[in-house]
Structures are given as structure tokens and as C-alpha cells.
KEMI-673299 format. One line per field, with one value per residue (C-alpha): x, y, z; residue number from 0; residue in three letters. Coordinates in steps of 0.001 Angstrom, whole numbers. Each point is the difference from the previous one (the first is absolute). Layout:
BEGIN
u = [X  ...] .
v = [Y  ...] .
w = [Z  ...] .
seq = [NUM  ...] .
type = [Ala  ...] .
This chain:
BEGIN
u = [219964  -566  -3405  642  -2539  -2509  -3510  -2508  -1759  1516  -1645  -1066  -1689  -1839  -1216  -1233  -1864  -1631  -997  -1555  -1838  -1409  -1039  -1913  -1698  -1050  -1332  -2058  -1344  -1045  -1639  -2012  -1040  -1152  -1920  -1786  -818  -1419  -2067  -1521  -561  -1865  -2040  -1015  -948  -2205  -1662  -567  -1554  -2234  -1084  -1068  -1804  -1937  -1016  -973  -2281  -1665  -554  -1397  -2641  -1135  -2911  1229  -1582  1586  3382  -307  -1021  3365  1484  2954  2865  -136  2147  -539  1558  -359  1875  2548  932  507  2776  1970  2428  -1938  -2363  -2895  -2480  -1576  -3110  -619  -3264  76  -2353  927  -551  -1931  -3197  -1659  -682  3649  2478  3726  1060  3675  1266  3476  1831  3081  2494  3495  2882  2360  2915  -1704  -2268  -3589  -1324  -3438  -2082  -3196  -2877  -2519  -3366  -3257  -3404  -3325  -3518  -1066  2778  2497  -2435  -1828  -3426] .
v = [135506  2599  -374  2435  2768  -1797  -176  -2694  -3130  -3410  -3115  -1099  3328  -169  -3567  882  3035  -2093  -2696  2574  1595  -3364  -751  3287  -664  -3520  1312  2669  -2592  -2324  2900  957  -3639  -293  3260  -1186  -3321  1724  2368  -2849  -2050  2904  532  -3676  204  2981  -1915  -2902  2226  1671  -3418  -1043  3312  -406  -3543  1070  2704  -2577  -2284  2832  754  -3643  -1383  -2084  -3223  544  537  -3194  -1943  817  -2935  -201  670  1467  2034  3592  2234  3642  2757  290  -3694  154  2574  -2444  -2540  -3283  1717  -1906  588  -2412  640  -2112  171  -1773  -470  1552  -821  3280  -1403  -1313  3478  1100  -1131  607  1077  -220  1331  -925  1151  -1869  979  -852  2125  1608  -1762  -3379  -1481  744  2958  402  2392  -706  1889  -1363  1432  -1189  133  -232  -675  3410  1838  2562  2102  -2968  1257] .
w = [83046  2629  1729  2800  91  -2220  1302  -927  1118  355  -1382  3502  713  -3306  620  3491  -1388  -2730  2527  2332  -2923  -1074  3578  176  -3362  1063  3334  -1770  -2454  2821  1814  -3075  -535  3620  -303  -3135  1694  3083  -2135  -2011  3168  1616  -3175  19  3692  -823  -2865  2395  2649  -2588  -1322  3495  567  -3254  916  3514  -1392  -2263  2994  2132  -2646  -43  1929  2965  -1323  -3427  1625  2045  -3117  -1636  1891  2323  -2428  -3484  -2353  -1049  -2630  -888  -1824  2803  142  -3770  546  2165  -1494  226  2429  1528  2782  2463  2075  3122  1938  3349  2919  3320  3632  352  -1497  -3131  -1386  45  -2652  -218  -3498  -953  -3302  -1198  -3122  -1219  -2700  -1222  1217  -2489  1669  171  2604  830  1965  1535  2000  1904  1552  2508  1010  1553  -1662  1830  -1186  1266  -1845  1167  2023  1501  -1092] .
seq = [0  1  2  3  4  5  6  7  8  9  10  11  12  13  14  15  16  17  18  19  20  21  22  23  24  25  26  27  28  29  30  31  32  33  34  35  36  37  38  39  40  41  42  43  44  45  46  47  48  49  50  51  52  53  54  55  56  57  58  59  60  61  62  63  64  65  66  67  68  69  70  71  72  73  74  75  76  77  78  79  80  81  82  83  84  85  86  87  88  89  90  91  92  93  94  95  96  97  98  99  100  101  102  103  104  105  106  107  108  109  110  111  112  113  114  115  116  117  118  119  120  121  122  123  124  125  126  127  128  129  130  131  132  133  134] .
type = [Met  Asn  Thr  Ala  Gly  Arg  Lys  Gly  Tyr  Thr  Leu  Val  Glu  Thr  Leu  Ile  Ser  Val  Ala  Leu  Gly  Leu  Leu  Val  Ile  Val  Ala  Ile  Gly  Leu  Gly  Val  Asp  Ser  Gly  Val  Phe  Leu  Ala  Ser  Asp  Asn  Arg  Tyr  Arg  Leu  Tyr  Ser  Leu  Asn  Ala  Met  Arg  Glu  Glu  Leu  Glu  Ile  Leu  Arg  Arg  Met  Asn  Tyr  Asp  Thr  Leu  Val  Ser  Leu  Gly  Thr  Thr  Ser  Ala  Phe  Thr  Asn  Ala  Gln  Thr  Ala  Lys  Leu  Pro  Ser  Gly  Ser  Gly  Thr  Arg  Thr  Ile  Ala  Ser  Thr  Ser  Phe  Gly  Ala  Asp  Ile  Lys  Lys  Val  Thr  Leu  Gln  Val  Thr  Trp  Asn  Ser  Arg  Arg  Gly  Gly  Thr  Leu  Asn  Gln  Ser  Leu  Thr  Thr  Tyr  Val  Thr  Arg  Arg  Gly  Val  Asn  Gly  Ser] .
């Protein structure tokens, strides 16, 4: 058999090409998966932030004495926490060293991550008896 002058690929060249092709396909698949994870993670962070904003607006409309009567720690839910996987909100109202008429309000939203584990985001503000403008 005369193989001189024949052009083609050897078995080794073919296997290396297939391996490189598979490596590229796996890398693209992992990149897409990471992109989807980051997009959903950012969406959940936005839901969490919106949940805390909604709750903060509810608290700002309350009378100071009503707000203080809510207790030190309590749960809250709204339409945004319902969008989170196992989402829940916690409201903490604490005294401060600034005076009896100033309270520290901390809102925290917790949810389950798509890849396991728990994620949370928190927001802290201060509320006074005289309100935002002090009048």
C-alpha cells in the first residue's frame, strides 16, 4: 500500500481536536450557567432592596408611638419578599445613645440562594419623634 502523497488526519490529531472541541463546549456551558446564576442573584437582590424600601415607607408613614409599640424585633412580608425563594423580612427597632426620641430601625431580608446557602441584605436608618424634618 502506497501512502505517499495522501493527505488526511491521523487518529491522534482527530482525538486532540475532539478533546479541544469538548473543552470549548464545556467552558461555554459553564459560562452560560454562571451568567444565569449572576442574573438571578442580582434579581433577588433587587427584590430584597425593594422589599426593604416598601417596609421603610410604611414605617415612615406611622406615628412615632405606633412604630415604637411594634416591639424590638418582628417579621414583615410584602409582595417583594414573596418573589424570593423562602424570602423573609425582619424589622428591628432599637434604642440609641442619642436620646429617648431617636430609634434605630434595621430591616433585613433573607432568602435561599440558587446554589445553596442563605443570602441576606440589610438596611439601617434612624427615626425620630419629630420626623424627618424635625418639625
